[in-house]
C-alpha positions, 0 to 999 in steps of 0.5 A: 500500500502506498503512503506519502513520504517527505524525502530530503536528500542533502549534501553538507560539503558541496552543491549537487546542482551547479547549473541549469542542466544539473537542475533539469537532470535532477528532476528528470532522474526523479521522474524516471525513479517515480516510474521505475518504482511505481510511485506517485510524485506530488511536489518537489523543490531542488535547491543547490545542496538539497532536494525536497520530494513529496511522493507516494510509494511503498518503499521510500528507500527504493525510490531514493536509490532509483533517483540517487544512483543515476543522478550521481553517475551523471554528475560524476561523469560531467565534472570528473568526480568520483564517489557517492554524492550527498549525505549517506542518510536521507531524511524521510518523514511520513505524511498522513492526513490532509493538513499534514499534506498541506503543511508539507507541500507548502514548506517544500514549495516555499523552500527557495523563499525560506533560503532567501533565493527569491522574494516570492515562491513563484519566482523560483523555477526549480520546483513545481510551484508554477504548475499548480493551478497553472491555467487559473493563475495565468501561467502559460504552459510550455508549448515548445516540446521535442519528440520522444526520440530526442529524450535520450540525450537528456536522460540516457539511452537506457532510461525507461519512461511512460508515454505520458511524460512530455519534454520541453526543448530545454530537456526537462520533463514537464512537471505537469506530465510527471506529477499528480497535480490534480491530486495536489490541487484537490487538496489545496481546494482552490487557487485562492487557497493555494495562493494563501498557503504560499504567502502564509506566515509560519506560526503556531496556527500551522501546528494547531491546524494539523491537529484536525487530522486526528492522528498520532503524527507529529506536526510538520514544521519548518524545523522538521522539514529542514532538520538535515539541511546545513544551509540556513538556521531557522531564525534566518529562514523566518527573516527571509519568509517575512521579506526582510532577507537579502534575496538580491545576494548572489545565488549558488547557481550564479556563483557556480556559473562564475566559478566554472567559467573561470576554471574552464577559461582562465585556469584551463581545468576540467572542473572545480574538482581538479583545482588544488587547495591553493587554487581554490583559496586564491579563487575564493579570495578573488570572489570575495572582493568581486561578488561578496558571497558568504563563506558557506557559499564559497565552501560548498561551491568550491568544494572546500572540504 
């Protein structure tokens, strides 16, 4: 019997997604893992060093394995890296009840807001937030699609996928063709209610609301959703949620883009993984002067273990 699980895969020492292609491949690997394990995806959000996934499956460990191995293989080949990608243990939390689902989905879809990457959830492209009530909220669906015979250049020759999956010209499976968006919309009930949850402040009311599910599950909170992510403390995430965070600061994907360009064009190296500790330190000092990233950003984007 399928149950709902919130799954968080994270990496403390390095980013897992360095550019747009990585983010697209990350979602594609999730889509293929859903099909391989006969699971149902609800919502997701991919951040630079972690990914939040909400899926209905029988064995979350099987879904995690079906996702992690193909993506790590892609990432390692692209950047000349070896070994497992991310932390050994993934955070898995069962979600049970309407209000538990609403809380889990809302925290996942607002993840980029909580980390100060965007000022509103809808501004973030690497999550399913913009395919929920797409038509009602005036969002245009992607019209430039490619034929299934061209999918393999973006997912690998041996990938197996259903006919229902559609892919954009950028090489990304359309989220609305992969995820069970009608089920998500049914739980939120209406576009207005969905928009309310996307702008709602974190408070004790979230906890009280979940008690309506009348089960023994612990309430889902920002602390539990982010319990294994080493990126921002909860106090800072609440500041970001209120709109008082510095969301105009350089993002990890922007910083990685600058780093990767310098590595390839100036240092003539294949990737950041081929730099010596001295070269990484020199590049970090240069970036501090020109782009003012945080030390934590430099450490994970330059893989300064």
